[in-house]
N, C-alpha and C positions, 0 to 999 in steps of 0.2 A: 552458482547457486546449487543447492541440493534439495532433495525432497524434504518436506516438512516433517519434523519430529515434534509432536504436540508438546511433550514435556520440555524440550529445549526452547521452543518458541514461547511457551507460557512463562518459563523462568526469565527469559529476556524481556517480555512484556512487563513483568513485575518489577524489573529494574527501573522502569520509568514511572511507576506509580507515584502520584502526588508531586511530580516534577513538571516544570514548564518545558514542553517539548514542541518541536516542529513536526508537522505532519505533511506528507505528500500522499495524496490519494488520487488515483487515476483509473478510469475504466474506459475501454475502447473496443469497438468491433473492428476498428482500424480501416485503413483504405483497402486492405486486402478483401474486406467483405464486399464493398461496392464494386471493386474492379473485377471480381469474379462474376458478379451478377448486378447489373445496373439498378435493378429493382430493390436491392438490399440497401437499407438506409444505414449510413455510418452514424454511430452513436458514441459520443465521447463525454466524459465528465472529468474535470481536472481541477485540483486544488494543490497549491504548493506553498510551503513555508507558512501554513496557518499555525499560529502558536496557541496551544491548548494545554490544559492540565487534566489528566484523567485519573479517576479515583478507583476504577475497577477495570480489569482487562480479562478477557476470556477467549480462548481458542476452542472451538468445538467442531464436531463432525468427524467423519472417517476418511476424508479425502474425496474431493477437494474440501478445504476447511473454511471456517468462518471465524473472523475476529471481530469482537465488539469492544469498544472503549467507552466507558461511562464517564461523561463529563458532568459538571455541576448542573447544567441545564439541558442535557440531551445526550445523544449517542453518536459515535462514528462507527460505521459497520461496513465490513468488507467480506464478500463471499466469493468463493471460487478460487481460493488460494492453494497453490500446489508446491511452491518452492520458497526457500528462504536463504538468507546469508546475513552475516554481520560484517561490518567493515572495520578497518583499523581505527576509524573515528568513533567506534561504538554506535554506529547507526544500524538499526534493524531494517532489513529489506525483505519484504514479502511480496510474492508475485503469483499470479495465476496464469498458466499458459494453456492454450487450447490443444486439441489433439495434434495439430500441425506445429506445435512449439511456438506459436505466436502469442505475444502478450495480450491478455484480456483484462487484467486488473493488477494494480500495484498499490501496496500500502507500505509506506516507509515512515520510520519514527527516528528522531534524532534530537539530541540536546543542542546541537548547533545547526544553523540554517543549511539547507541543501544548496549546492553550488549552482552555477549557471547552467541552463539547459542549452544544449547545442542548437544554435539557430534562433534562440529566443533571448533577448536581452532583458534582464531583470532591472526594474527601476531602482534608482538610488533613493535612500531614505532621506 
């Protein structure tokens, strides 16, 4: 991954406008938060392979960045993004890492479903 270039990420977000795409969105304080201090609560949100169509996309901020995806009936919003990459499968991967390099947030967009997560079996359709 490399540091976010707003123009490059915006252009990539625009490639998915009005298309049916799969979203992976994850935020976490991770186990590293609780193991450093038992009083810290681990907080996690996770959604994988949610199929959506967004009609507007915008990256804002000066770093860390925010991305908003406007759906027909709502929004998907991710804040704290610092890095990005595109895969050979034309997937857009956005991530936010804390000062220690640990993942705090991920937003991924793809026209094909994301693969199996290590250690978690996805159910068959």
